C-alpha positions as CSV (number, residue, x, y, z in Angstrom):
1,X,-2.3,51.0,15.5
2,X,-3.6,50.1,12.1
3,X,-1.1,47.2,12.0
4,X,-2.3,45.9,15.4
5,X,-5.9,46.1,14.2
6,X,-5.1,44.2,11.1
7,X,-3.3,41.5,13.1
8,X,-6.1,41.2,15.5
9,X,-8.6,40.8,12.7
10,X,-6.5,38.1,11.0
11,X,-6.1,36.2,14.2
12,X,-9.8,36.5,15.0
13,X,-10.6,35.0,11.6
14,X,-8.1,32.2,12.3
15,X,-9.7,31.6,15.7
16,X,-13.2,31.5,14.2
17,X,-12.1,28.9,11.6
18,X,-10.4,26.7,14.1
19,X,-13.4,26.8,16.5
20,X,-15.7,25.9,13.6
21,X,-13.5,22.9,12.7
22,X,-13.4,21.8,16.4
23,X,-17.1,22.1,16.9
24,X,-17.7,20.2,13.6
25,X,-15.3,17.5,14.6
26,X,-17.0,17.1,18.0
27,X,-20.4,16.9,16.4
28,X,-19.1,14.2,14.0
29,X,-17.2,12.2,16.7
30,X,-20.3,12.1,19.0
31,X,-21.6,9.6,16.5
32,X,-18.5,7.6,16.1
33,X,-16.3,7.9,19.2
34,X,-17.4,4.4,20.5
35,X,-15.3,1.9,18.4
36,X,-17.7,-0.9,19.4
37,X,-20.6,1.0,17.8
38,X,-18.5,1.6,14.7
39,X,-17.7,-2.1,14.4
40,X,-21.4,-3.0,14.5
41,X,-22.0,-0.4,11.8
42,X,-19.3,-2.0,9.6
43,X,-20.7,-5.5,10.2
44,X,-24.2,-4.5,9.4
45,X,-23.1,-2.6,6.3
46,X,-21.4,-5.8,5.2
47,X,-24.5,-7.9,5.8
48,X,-26.8,-5.6,3.9
49,X,-24.4,-5.5,1.0
50,X,-24.9,-9.3,0.8
51,X,-28.7,-9.0,1.0
52,X,-28.9,-10.0,4.7
53,X,-30.9,-7.7,7.0
54,X,-29.2,-5.5,9.6
55,X,-28.9,-7.0,13.1
56,X,-30.4,-5.2,16.2
57,X,-27.7,-3.8,18.4
58,X,-28.5,-5.2,21.8
59,X,-26.7,-3.4,24.7
60,X,-27.3,-6.4,27.0
61,X,-25.6,-8.8,24.6
62,X,-22.8,-6.2,24.0
63,X,-22.1,-5.8,27.7
64,X,-21.9,-9.6,27.9
65,X,-19.4,-9.5,25.0
66,X,-17.2,-7.2,27.1
67,X,-17.5,-9.6,30.1
68,X,-16.5,-12.4,27.7
69,X,-13.3,-10.4,26.8
70,X,-12.5,-9.8,30.5
71,X,-12.7,-13.5,31.2
72,X,-9.4,-13.9,29.3
73,X,-7.7,-11.7,31.9
74,X,-5.4,-10.1,29.3
75,X,-4.1,-13.4,28.0
76,X,-3.9,-12.6,24.2
77,X,-2.2,-16.0,23.5
78,X,-5.4,-17.8,24.6
79,X,-7.2,-16.3,21.6
80,X,-6.6,-18.5,18.6
81,X,-8.1,-20.9,16.1
82,X,-9.4,-24.4,16.7
83,X,-7.3,-24.8,19.9
84,X,-8.4,-21.5,21.4
85,X,-9.5,-21.4,24.9
86,X,-12.9,-19.9,25.8
87,X,-15.0,-19.2,28.9
88,X,-17.4,-22.0,29.7
89,X,-21.0,-21.4,28.7
90,X,-22.1,-21.6,32.3
91,X,-20.4,-18.2,32.8
92,X,-23.0,-16.4,30.8
93,X,-25.7,-17.0,33.4
94,X,-23.5,-17.2,36.5
95,X,-21.2,-14.2,35.9
96,X,-21.6,-12.3,32.7
97,X,-25.3,-11.6,32.9
98,X,-25.2,-10.4,36.6
99,X,-22.2,-8.2,35.9
100,X,-24.2,-6.5,33.2
101,X,-27.5,-6.3,35.0
102,X,-29.0,-8.6,32.4
103,X,-32.0,-10.8,33.5
104,X,-30.5,-14.3,33.3
105,X,-34.0,-15.7,32.4
106,X,-33.9,-13.7,29.1
107,X,-30.6,-15.1,27.9
108,X,-30.9,-16.5,24.3
109,X,-28.5,-18.9,22.5
110,X,-25.2,-17.4,21.3
111,X,-25.2,-18.4,17.6
112,X,-22.0,-16.7,16.6
113,X,-18.8,-15.6,18.3
114,X,-15.9,-13.6,16.8
115,X,-12.9,-12.8,19.0
116,X,-9.6,-11.3,18.2
117,X,-6.6,-9.9,20.0
118,X,-3.7,-7.7,18.8
119,X,-0.8,-6.0,20.4
120,X,-1.8,-2.6,18.9
121,X,-5.1,-0.8,18.5
122,X,-6.7,-0.9,15.0
123,X,-9.6,1.0,13.6
124,X,-13.0,-0.8,13.5
125,X,-12.7,-1.4,9.7
126,X,-9.4,-3.2,10.3
127,X,-10.9,-5.1,13.2
128,X,-13.5,-6.4,10.9
129,X,-10.8,-8.0,8.7
130,X,-9.1,-9.5,11.8
131,X,-12.4,-11.0,13.1
132,X,-14.0,-12.1,9.8
133,X,-11.1,-13.9,8.2
134,X,-12.5,-17.0,6.4
135,X,-15.5,-18.5,4.7
136,X,-16.9,-20.0,7.9
137,X,-16.8,-16.6,9.5
138,X,-18.7,-15.1,6.6
139,X,-21.3,-17.8,6.7
140,X,-21.9,-17.1,10.4
141,X,-22.1,-13.4,9.7
142,X,-24.5,-13.6,6.8
143,X,-26.7,-16.3,8.4
144,X,-30.3,-15.0,7.9
145,X,-31.3,-16.6,11.2
146,X,-29.1,-14.1,13.2
147,X,-31.2,-11.3,14.7
148,X,-29.1,-9.5,17.3
149,X,-25.5,-8.4,17.7
150,X,-23.3,-7.0,20.5
151,X,-19.7,-5.8,20.1
152,X,-17.1,-4.9,22.6
153,X,-13.5,-3.7,22.6
154,X,-11.0,-3.2,25.4
155,X,-7.3,-3.0,26.3
156,X,-5.9,-4.6,29.4
157,X,-5.7,-2.0,32.1
158,X,-6.4,0.6,29.4
159,X,-3.5,-0.5,27.2
160,X,-2.3,-3.3,25.0
161,X,-3.2,-6.0,24.1
162,X,-6.4,-5.0,22.6
163,X,-9.3,-7.5,22.5
164,X,-12.3,-7.3,20.1
165,X,-15.4,-9.4,20.6
166,X,-18.7,-9.8,18.7
167,X,-21.5,-12.0,19.9
168,X,-24.5,-12.9,17.7
169,X,-27.8,-14.3,18.7
170,X,-31.1,-15.5,17.2
171,X,-33.1,-14.2,20.1
172,X,-36.3,-12.2,19.7
173,X,-35.7,-8.5,19.6
174,X,-36.7,-6.6,22.8
175,X,-37.2,-9.8,24.8
176,X,-33.7,-11.3,24.9
177,X,-30.8,-10.1,27.0
178,X,-33.1,-7.7,28.8
179,X,-31.6,-5.3,31.2
180,X,-33.1,-5.4,34.7
181,X,-33.1,-1.6,35.2
182,X,-33.3,-0.8,31.5
183,X,-29.7,0.4,31.4
184,X,-26.5,-1.8,31.1
185,X,-24.0,-1.5,33.8
186,X,-21.1,0.5,32.4
187,X,-17.7,-1.0,33.3
188,X,-14.2,0.2,32.6
189,X,-11.9,-0.2,30.9
190,X,-13.7,-1.1,27.7
191,X,-16.5,-0.1,25.3
192,X,-19.6,-2.0,24.2
193,X,-22.1,-1.2,21.6
194,X,-25.7,0.0,21.9
195,X,-25.3,1.7,25.2
196,X,-25.3,5.3,23.9
197,X,-22.0,5.7,25.7
198,X,-19.3,8.0,24.4
199,X,-16.4,5.7,25.1
200,X,-12.6,6.0,24.8
201,X,-12.0,2.7,26.5
202,X,-9.5,1.7,23.9
203,X,-7.5,4.7,25.0
204,X,-7.1,6.1,21.6
205,X,-7.0,9.9,21.7
206,X,-9.3,11.9,19.4
207,X,-7.5,13.1,16.3
208,X,-9.3,16.4,16.7
209,X,-8.0,17.2,20.2
210,X,-5.1,19.2,19.0
211,X,-7.4,21.7,17.2
212,X,-8.5,23.0,20.6
213,X,-4.8,23.7,21.5
214,X,-4.6,25.7,18.3
215,X,-7.8,27.5,19.0
216,X,-6.7,28.4,22.6
217,X,-3.3,29.6,21.2
218,X,-5.1,31.8,18.7
219,X,-7.4,33.1,21.3
220,X,-4.5,34.2,23.5
221,X,-2.8,35.8,20.5
222,X,-6.0,37.7,19.7
223,X,-6.2,38.9,23.3
224,X,-2.6,40.0,23.1
225,X,-3.2,41.9,19.9
226,X,-6.2,43.7,21.3
227,X,-4.2,44.5,24.5
228,X,-1.4,45.9,22.4
229,X,-3.9,48.0,20.4
230,X,-5.4,49.4,23.6
231,X,-2.0,50.4,24.9
232,X,-1.3,52.7,21.9
């Protein structure tokens, strides 16, 4: 009986520790489980490090960035350098804005576009290096006339290839890319920044998910130990 009690106590301590780690992980990932939000944070940190102000994360602009990605219809080869294809500007007012619930009359000029595509998912910090890859890109990013930013990431049908898009604008904060109902239309697959949306649109599983498996296993073991104790 004493051995069973000792085993139960040890397993209970293990369970408590694992539950603490899992809850802590969830608390942390609530702030970072949208890769588009993470990318905006990386871009703004880079701007402020070079004495440029942070850009306002506009969910309307970010939703449009997601629509911009979807216009490529999964064609990763269409994303390139000088010869890259891109959706016509008319699509912003005719298609992208309505799909996002953005009032077309509040569209402001797009003053910077960064688009990248890869066959595998990368972390936002790596996506930064993929998108901002030369002096011209840096000049656009650091331009002090930029005021707003919107980022998006998605895979095709929830898988590879993975597209990343960042749109910049010099629009006036709170009066450009205004959402008709105050909330951007969430569309899947894909994530966009500024929407307060916990998003796994890139289909990357949380690295903390397995801790719950361990916790449940430990819980079952504790129950078994207590059951064994009661049978003695």
